[in-house]
C-alpha positions in Angstrom: 35.6 186.8 -75.0 33.5 185.8 -78.1 29.9 185.0 -77.4 28.8 181.6 -78.8 26.0 181.6 -81.3 23.9 180.0 -78.6 24.5 182.9 -76.2 23.8 185.5 -78.8 20.7 183.8 -80.0 19.2 183.3 -76.6 20.1 187.0 -75.8 18.1 187.8 -78.9 15.1 186.0 -77.5 15.0 188.3 -74.5 14.5 191.3 -76.8 11.3 190.0 -78.4 9.8 187.8 -75.7 8.4 190.6 -73.5 6.6 192.1 -76.4 5.4 189.0 -78.3 5.1 186.5 -75.5 7.2 184.0 -77.4 10.2 182.1 -76.2 13.2 181.9 -78.6 15.2 178.7 -79.0 18.4 178.2 -81.1 18.5 175.0 -83.1 22.0 174.7 -84.3 22.2 177.5 -86.8 18.4 177.5 -87.2 16.8 180.4 -85.3 13.3 179.3 -84.1 10.5 180.8 -82.1 8.7 178.7 -79.5 5.2 179.6 -78.4 1.9 177.8 -77.8 3.7 174.5 -78.7 5.0 175.7 -82.1 8.5 176.4 -83.3 8.4 178.6 -86.4 11.3 179.2 -88.6 12.3 182.8 -89.3 10.7 183.1 -92.7 8.5 186.2 -92.0 5.4 185.1 -93.9 5.0 182.2 -91.4 5.0 184.5 -88.4 2.2 186.5 -86.7 2.2 190.1 -88.2 3.0 191.6 -84.8 6.1 189.5 -84.5 7.4 189.4 -88.0 8.7 193.0 -88.2 10.7 192.5 -85.0 12.3 189.3 -86.3 13.2 190.9 -89.6 15.2 193.6 -87.9 16.8 191.4 -85.3 17.8 188.3 -87.1 21.3 187.5 -85.8 24.3 187.2 -87.9 27.1 184.5 -87.6 30.8 184.6 -87.8 32.5 183.3 -90.9 33.7 180.1 -89.2 30.3 179.3 -87.9 27.6 177.1 -89.6 25.5 179.0 -92.2 22.1 180.2 -91.1 19.3 178.2 -92.5 16.7 180.0 -94.6 13.8 177.7 -94.2 10.3 179.1 -94.0 8.7 175.8 -93.0 6.5 175.9 -89.9 7.9 173.3 -87.5 5.6 172.3 -84.7 6.7 170.5 -81.5 4.5 168.4 -79.3 5.1 166.0 -76.3 4.9 162.3 -76.9 5.0 159.7 -74.2 8.4 158.0 -74.2 9.2 154.7 -72.6 8.2 154.3 -69.0 7.6 157.6 -67.3 10.1 159.5 -69.5 8.8 162.3 -71.6 9.9 163.0 -75.1 9.2 165.6 -77.7 8.6 165.3 -81.5 9.1 168.0 -84.1 7.5 168.0 -87.5 6.0 170.1 -90.2 2.9 167.9 -90.2 2.1 167.2 -86.6 -0.8 164.8 -86.0 -4.0 166.5 -84.9 -4.2 164.6 -81.6 -1.0 166.0 -80.3 -1.3 168.3 -77.3 1.1 171.1 -77.5 3.1 172.6 -74.6 5.1 175.7 -74.1 8.1 173.7 -72.6 9.7 176.6 -70.9 11.5 174.3 -68.6 12.1 171.6 -71.2 13.6 173.5 -74.1 17.1 173.4 -72.7 17.0 169.7 -72.4 16.5 169.0 -76.1 18.2 172.1 -77.6 21.6 170.4 -77.9 19.8 167.4 -79.4 18.4 169.7 -82.0 21.8 171.1 -82.7 23.3 167.6 -83.2 20.5 166.3 -85.3 20.4 169.3 -87.6 24.2 169.4 -88.1 25.1 169.6 -91.8 26.5 166.5 -93.4 30.1 167.0 -94.8 29.9 168.9 -98.0 28.6 167.9 -100.5 27.1 164.8 -99.0 23.4 164.3 -98.3 22.4 164.0 -94.6 21.6 160.4 -93.8 18.4 161.5 -92.1 17.2 163.0 -95.3 17.4 159.5 -96.9 14.3 158.6 -95.0 12.2 161.0 -97.1 11.0 160.7 -100.7 10.9 164.2 -102.3 9.9 164.2 -106.0 11.4 167.1 -108.0 9.2 167.5 -111.1 10.8 168.8 -114.3 9.0 170.7 -116.9 10.2 172.3 -120.2 7.9 174.5 -122.3 4.3 175.3 -121.5 2.5 176.0 -124.8 -1.1 176.6 -126.0 -0.7 173.8 -128.6 1.7 170.9 -128.3 4.5 170.4 -130.8 6.5 167.6 -129.2 5.6 164.9 -126.7 7.1 166.6 -123.7 5.2 169.9 -124.3 2.6 170.7 -121.7 -0.5 172.9 -122.2 -1.6 175.4 -119.6 -4.7 173.2 -119.0 -2.5 170.2 -118.3 -0.2 172.1 -116.0 -3.1 173.4 -114.0 -4.5 169.9 -113.7 -1.1 168.9 -112.3 -1.4 171.6 -109.7 -5.0 170.6 -108.8 -3.8 167.0 -108.4 -1.0 168.2 -106.1 -3.6 170.2 -104.1 -6.2 167.3 -103.9 -3.6 164.8 -102.8 -2.4 167.1 -99.9 1.1 167.7 -101.2 3.1 170.8 -100.2 5.3 172.3 -102.9 8.5 173.6 -101.3 11.3 175.8 -102.6 14.9 174.8 -103.6 16.2 176.5 -100.5 13.9 174.4 -98.3 14.9 171.2 -100.2 18.7 171.9 -100.0 18.4 172.6 -96.2 16.6 169.4 -95.8 19.2 167.4 -97.8 22.0 169.0 -95.8 20.6 168.8 -92.3 17.6 166.5 -92.3 15.3 169.3 -91.1 11.7 168.0 -91.2 9.6 168.5 -94.3 5.8 168.5 -94.7 4.3 165.0 -94.9 4.1 165.1 -98.7 6.6 167.5 -100.2 7.1 168.2 -103.9 9.4 170.6 -105.9 8.4 172.2 -109.2 11.2 173.1 -111.7 11.1 174.6 -115.2 14.0 174.6 -117.6 15.3 176.9 -120.3 13.4 180.2 -119.7 10.7 179.8 -122.2 8.1 182.6 -122.7 5.4 180.1 -121.7 6.9 180.1 -118.2 6.1 183.8 -117.8 2.9 183.7 -119.7 1.3 180.5 -118.2 3.3 179.0 -115.4 4.1 182.1 -113.3 0.3 183.2 -113.1 -0.7 179.7 -112.1 1.9 179.5 -109.4 0.7 182.8 -107.9 -2.9 181.6 -108.1 -2.1 178.5 -106.1 0.6 180.0 -103.9 3.1 177.4 -104.9 6.9 178.1 -105.2 8.7 177.2 -108.4 12.3 177.2 -109.7 13.3 178.3 -113.1 16.7 177.5 -114.7 17.9 180.3 -117.1 20.7 180.5 -119.7 21.5 184.1 -120.8 22.0 183.2 -124.5 18.2 182.7 -124.8 17.2 185.9 -123.1 16.0 188.8 -125.5 17.2 186.8 -128.5 15.1 185.0 -131.1 16.7 181.6 -130.6 14.4 178.6 -131.3 11.2 178.8 -129.4 10.5 182.3 -127.8 12.1 182.9 -124.5 11.5 185.5 -121.7 13.1 188.9 -121.7 15.1 190.4 -118.8 12.1 192.5 -117.6 10.0 189.4 -117.3 12.6 187.5 -115.5 13.3 190.4 -113.2 9.6 190.6 -112.3 9.6 186.8 -111.5 12.9 187.0 -109.5 11.5 189.7 -107.3 8.7 187.4 -106.2 9.5 185.2 -103.0 7.7 182.3 -104.6 10.3 182.1 -107.4 13.9 180.8 -107.4 16.2 181.5 -110.4 18.9 179.0 -111.1 21.7 179.1 -113.7 21.6 176.8 -116.7 25.0 177.7 -118.2 25.5 180.6 -120.7 24.9 178.9 -124.0 23.2 175.6 -123.1 25.8 173.3 -124.6 24.4 169.8 -125.2 27.0 168.1 -123.0 29.2 169.9 -120.5 31.4 166.8 -120.3 32.5 167.3 -123.9 34.0 170.7 -123.1 37.5 169.6 -122.6 39.0 173.1 -122.1 38.7 173.7 -118.4 38.6 177.5 -118.9 35.6 177.2 -121.3 33.8 174.9 -118.9 34.4 177.4 -116.1 33.1 180.2 -118.3 29.8 178.4 -118.8 29.4 178.1 -115.0 30.8 181.3 -113.7 29.7 183.8 -116.4 26.1 182.7 -116.3 26.1 183.1 -112.5 27.7 186.6 -112.9 25.3 187.7 -115.5 22.1 186.6 -113.7 23.2 188.1 -110.4 24.1 191.4 -112.1 20.8 191.7 -114.0 18.6 190.4 -111.3 20.3 191.7 -108.2 19.9 188.4 -106.3 22.3 185.6 -105.4 22.3 182.6 -107.8 22.9 179.6 -105.6 22.0 176.7 -107.8 23.0 175.2 -111.2 21.0 173.0 -113.6 23.1 170.8 -116.0 21.9 171.2 -119.6 20.2 167.9 -120.5 21.3 166.7 -117.1 24.7 165.6 -118.3 27.6 165.7 -115.8 30.4 163.8 -114.3 32.8 164.4 -111.4 34.8 167.0 -113.3 31.7 169.0 -114.2 30.5 168.7 -110.6 33.8 170.1 -109.4 33.5 173.0 -111.8 30.1 173.8 -110.4 31.5 173.7 -106.9 34.4 176.0 -107.9 31.9 178.4 -109.5 30.3 178.9 -106.1 27.0 177.0 -106.4 25.6 175.3 -103.4 23.8 172.5 -105.3 23.1 171.3 -108.8 20.3 169.4 -110.5 20.4 166.7 -113.2 17.9 164.5 -115.0 17.8 160.9 -116.3 15.9 159.1 -118.9 16.8 155.8 -117.3 15.6 156.1 -113.7 13.1 158.1 -111.7 14.9 158.9 -108.4 13.7 160.9 -105.5 15.9 163.7 -104.3 17.6 161.9 -101.4 18.4 158.9 -103.7 20.9 161.2 -105.5 24.6 160.6 -105.1 25.3 164.1 -103.6 24.2 167.7 -103.6 25.8 168.3 -107.1 23.9 165.4 -108.8 20.3 165.9 -107.5 17.9 163.9 -109.5 14.7 165.1 -111.1 11.7 163.3 -112.5 9.9 164.2 -115.8 6.5 165.8 -115.5 4.9 162.8 -117.3 5.4 160.8 -114.1 3.6 163.3 -111.9 0.6 161.1 -110.9 2.8 158.1 -110.0 5.5 160.0 -108.0 3.2 162.2 -106.0 1.5 159.1 -104.7 4.9 158.0 -103.2 5.9 161.5 -101.9 7.0 161.4 -98.2 8.6 164.0 -96.1 10.1 161.4 -93.8 9.4 160.8 -90.1 9.2 163.6 -87.6 12.3 164.3 -85.5 12.2 163.0 -81.9 14.1 164.1 -78.8 14.2 161.6 -75.9 16.8 162.3 -73.2 17.9 158.7 -72.6 16.2 156.6 -75.3 14.9 156.0 -78.8 11.7 156.7 -80.5 9.2 153.9 -79.6 6.2 156.2 -80.2 6.3 156.3 -84.1 3.6 154.4 -86.0 4.7 151.2 -87.7 5.1 151.8 -91.5 5.9 149.4 -94.3 8.2 150.6 -97.0 9.3 148.8 -100.3 12.2 150.4 -102.0 15.3 149.7 -104.1 18.6 151.2 -103.1 21.9 150.5 -105.0 19.9 148.0 -107.1 19.1 146.1 -103.8 15.3 145.6 -103.3 14.4 146.2 -99.6 11.2 145.5 -97.6 11.3 147.5 -94.4 9.0 148.0 -91.4 9.9 150.9 -89.1 8.3 152.3 -85.9 6.6 150.9 -82.8 8.2 149.3 -79.8 10.6 146.4 -80.3 10.5 143.1 -78.6 11.5 139.5 -79.2 9.6 136.2 -78.9 11.4 132.9 -78.2 8.9 130.3 -79.1 8.7 126.8 -77.7 9.1 125.2 -81.2 9.7 126.3 -84.7 7.0 127.9 -86.8 6.5 130.5 -89.5 7.0 134.1 -88.4 3.3 134.9 -89.1 2.3 132.0 -86.8 4.6 133.0 -83.9 3.3 136.6 -83.9 -0.3 135.5 -84.2 -2.3 136.2 -81.1 0.1 139.0 -80.0 -0.3 142.8 -80.7 2.8 142.7 -83.0 2.3 144.6 -86.2 5.5 143.5 -87.9 8.1 140.8 -87.3 11.2 139.3 -88.8 12.9 136.0 -88.2 15.4 136.5 -85.3 18.7 135.0 -84.1 20.5 131.9 -85.4 19.3 128.6 -84.1 20.5 125.0 -83.8 19.6 122.7 -86.7 20.2 119.6 -84.6 16.5 118.8 -84.3 13.7 119.8 -86.5 11.5 121.2 -83.7 14.2 122.5 -81.4 14.1 126.1 -80.2 17.7 126.0 -79.1 19.5 129.2 -80.0 23.1 129.8 -81.0 24.1 131.8 -78.1 22.2 133.0 -75.0 18.7 134.2 -75.4 16.3 136.3 -73.2 12.8 137.2 -74.3 10.3 139.5 -72.7 7.5 137.2 -73.9 8.6 134.5 -71.5 10.8 136.4 -69.0 13.3 133.6 -69.1 17.1 133.8 -69.7 18.5 130.7 -71.5 22.3 130.4 -71.3 24.3 128.9 -74.3 26.4 125.8 -73.9 30.0 126.7 -73.0 31.4 124.9 -76.0 29.8 127.3 -78.6 30.6 130.6 -76.9 34.1 131.2 -78.2 32.7 131.3 -81.8 30.4 134.1 -80.9 33.0 136.5 -79.4 32.7 139.9 -80.9 29.4 139.3 -82.6 26.6 141.8 -81.9 24.8 141.3 -78.6 21.3 142.7 -78.9 19.9 144.3 -75.8 16.4 145.8 -75.5 14.6 147.6 -72.6 11.5 149.8 -72.5 13.5 152.8 -73.6 16.3 151.9 -75.9 18.2 149.3 -77.9 21.9 148.6 -77.6 24.3 146.5 -79.8 27.6 145.6 -78.1 30.3 143.1 -78.9 29.5 139.8 -77.2 31.9 138.7 -74.5 31.6 135.0 -73.6 33.0 135.6 -70.1 30.5 138.4 -69.2 27.3 137.9 -71.3 26.2 134.3 -70.8 24.2 135.1 -67.6 21.2 137.2 -66.8 23.3 139.2 -64.4 25.9 139.8 -67.2 23.4 141.3 -69.7 21.6 143.2 -66.9 24.9 144.9 -66.0 25.1 146.2 -69.6 21.7 147.6 -69.8 19.4 148.5 -66.9 16.0 146.9 -67.1 17.0 144.8 -70.1 14.1 142.5 -71.2 15.3 141.0 -74.4 18.8 139.7 -75.5 20.3 137.5 -78.2 23.4 137.3 -80.4 23.1 138.4 -84.0 25.3 137.4 -86.9 27.3 140.5 -87.6 27.0 144.3 -88.0 25.8 145.4 -91.4 25.8 149.1 -90.6 27.6 150.6 -87.5 27.4 154.3 -86.6 25.8 155.0 -90.0 28.6 153.4 -91.9 28.4 150.1 -93.9 30.8 147.4 -92.8 33.6 146.1 -94.9 34.2 142.4 -95.7 37.0 142.3 -93.1 34.6 143.1 -90.2 32.6 139.9 -90.8 35.6 137.9 -89.5 35.0 134.8 -91.6 31.3 134.5 -90.8 30.1 131.5 -92.9 28.3 132.6 -96.1 28.6 136.4 -95.4 29.8 136.9 -99.0 27.2 134.6 -100.6 24.3 135.9 -102.6 21.1 134.9 -100.7 18.0 136.3 -99.1 18.9 138.3 -96.0 17.1 139.4 -92.9 18.2 142.2 -90.6 17.0 144.7 -88.0 18.3 147.9 -86.6 17.7 151.6 -85.9 17.2 154.3 -88.5 18.2 157.9 -88.5 14.9 158.9 -87.0 15.7 156.7 -83.9 13.0 154.2 -84.9 13.4 150.4 -84.7 13.5 148.8 -88.1 13.0 145.2 -89.2 13.4 144.0 -92.8 14.5 141.6 -95.5 16.1 141.9 -98.9 13.7 141.4 -101.7 16.3 139.4 -103.7 19.6 137.6 -103.2 22.4 139.9 -102.0 25.7 139.5 -100.1 26.2 141.1 -96.7 28.6 143.8 -97.8 26.3 145.1 -100.6 23.3 144.8 -98.2 25.1 147.0 -95.6 25.9 149.6 -98.2 22.3 149.7 -99.3 20.9 149.9 -95.7 23.3 152.8 -94.9 22.1 154.7 -97.9 18.5 153.9 -97.0 18.9 155.7 -93.8 19.8 153.1 -91.2 22.4 154.1 -88.6 22.7 150.6 -87.0 21.8 147.3 -88.6 22.7 143.7 -87.7 22.3 140.5 -89.6 19.6 138.0 -88.5 19.2 134.4 -89.6 19.2 134.5 -93.4 18.9 132.3 -96.5 16.0 130.0 -96.3 15.0 131.4 -92.8 14.6 135.0 -94.0 11.1 136.1 -93.4 9.1 139.3 -92.8 5.5 139.5 -91.7 3.4 142.6 -91.7 -0.2 142.8 -90.2 -0.7 139.1 -90.4 0.7 138.6 -94.0 4.0 137.2 -95.1 6.0 139.6 -97.3 7.9 136.8 -98.9 7.5 135.3 -102.4 8.3 131.8 -100.9 7.6 129.7 -97.9 10.5 130.3 -95.4 12.0 127.7 -93.1 10.2 127.7 -89.7 12.1 129.5 -87.0 12.0 129.6 -83.1 12.8 133.2 -82.6 11.5 136.6 -84.0 12.1 140.3 -83.6 8.7 142.0 -83.5 7.5 145.6 -83.7 4.6 146.1 -81.2 2.2 149.0 -81.4 3.8 152.4 -80.6 3.7 153.8 -77.1 0.8 156.2 -77.0 0.4 159.6 -75.4 -1.5 159.1 -72.1 -2.6 161.2 -69.1 0.7 160.7 -67.4 2.5 162.2 -70.3 0.1 165.1 -70.6 0.5 165.8 -66.9 4.3 165.8 -67.2 4.1 168.1 -70.2 2.4 171.0 -68.3 4.8 174.0 -68.0 
C-alpha cells in the first residue's frame, strides 16, 4: 500500500526530532518544522545550523501525481490567539506581533494540520489564489544601472542604493520570485511588507553595480536575460556568460528568460514555430549554460496576449511577468500567473508605502477569525472603487429610530460600521425592518409581518454568534421566530435578512441569482458585508455607482469569499473610527452591522495553550 505524503512526512519527523528536539508538521505539500512556537520552512538558511544539514539530506520527495513541494524559505511563526468563547485558535504569519506567546502545540498540531492543507491548496493553474488577493506585493522593475544617465529611466548606482535604503528604513522585506509565486498559488503568508526587485535585459551594470549592492544588503533579486545580448556588442554593454554564471550560483539571485532575441512585440510573431522558438530556445540555452532550471519568463516590453501566454505555458514556464505604462498594479491584482504585473522603479517611494503582505492565516476549529485588528482599505478592483473595513468581532445594532451610522455606533466600542438590512419607509422615524431582526445590542427578536415574508424567501438570512457567521437561504416557515433561528445556529445573537448574495463560496453571483430583486442591475452606491479569505468579517461600500453583478465580481477578486448586499442607494454608509467615509450625507437608517474590537489573548487562552 502506498504511504500518503502525510504518513511519509510525519515519519520523517521522527528521524530528526530526537536529535534536534523539534516536532515536524506537514502542511499540504509544505514541509515545516515546529519548535518553540515557530514553524520554519525547509530553506536551510532559516534553520539552526545543527538542524539544517539533517533537513537537507532528509527532505522527502513526492510522487508525480502529488502536489509539488513548496520551496519557500520564509520563516513562518505560529502563536495561539484567543478565539470566541473558550475556544483556542492559532495564527500563522511571517510577521507575528511581539505580544504573541508561543506554544509547542504538541497536542494541538493534528487539530489544524488539515486546515493548513486546505488553506494552502494551490489554486487551479494558472489562477491566483483568492487568499493572495488580500496582499499588495509591489514588483519593482529596473532596466540599466549606469554611472551617468542617458535616458529618463536610467538609474545611477547612488539612486539604486537610495532605493535599497528606503526599503530598509521602511521595514520592507524583499522576497524572491519563488516565494512570490508560491504565495500567488497557495496564499502562503508573506512578511508584513514584501517587495520584489527585478532587472531586465542583462546589462553590464547589473553585474557591476546591482549584484554587489544586493549582496551588501542581503536582498534577493531577479534578472531576465536574453541570450542574443550575452557576449555580443549589441547596444549598451551586456554581461558575459561567466558573469551570469557567477550570479546564477548565488542563492540570492533568480535568472528568468527574456526570449532569445528580445522582439519588440511577441504578439506580432504570427508564425507559431517562431514564437515557440523565442520561448523554448532561450530556456534551453540558459539552462544549458547555467546548470539551473529556468522557471520564469519576462515578456519583452511586457507585451502579451492569450496566445503568447499559452506559448509560455507550453514552453514549460511556471509564471510570466509583464509591465504596463497605463496602470501600477500589485502582483495579486494581475489576471493570472502568466500576466503578473510589475511597477516601474520611478514609483518606488509611492508603492512601498502601500506594500502589504496580507493578514496572517488563522486556524479555528469551529469558527472564524474575530481576533484580527480592524483595518481600513481603499482600493480599486475591476475599475470599481471599494472602501473596506476588515477584522474585529461582528455584531448588529437595531436602533429605536433612524440616524446616521456614525450616530448609531457612537457610545459603543464599535470601530467600523455599515448600514444594515432593508427597512420600511412607511414612517420617517420607523425602525421597522423588512424581515425578522435580532440584535445582540437589545437581546430582542422582532418577527416580521406575515404578509411580507413570501417576498423574502431564499434571500440571505444572516446569523452571528460569538464564534462564527452563517448566511443561509431564508425560509418564511422556519425563520420568523427566535426558536427558528436558534435552531440554525447555536448561541445566535444577531439575525436579519439581507438583499442578495453578491459572492458565494468565493464566486461572484450572476444576474439570474438576484431573482428580480428591485434595482439590482441599477448603477448606484452599494453597501455590503461578508467574510474574506482570511476568515475575517468585512463591511464596506462602493466608492462610486455600480450594479450588483459588477460589484460581486470586484469583491470576489478583492478576496471576499462571502458577501451579501445591504441597504444601498441613498442609505449606503460606512463609518470608521467615528468618521463617515462617504462623500455625501446618507439617508438615516435604523440598523447597522458593526465591527467591534478584536477578541484579545487573555489568561484563559494562555492557560489553554500550555502543552
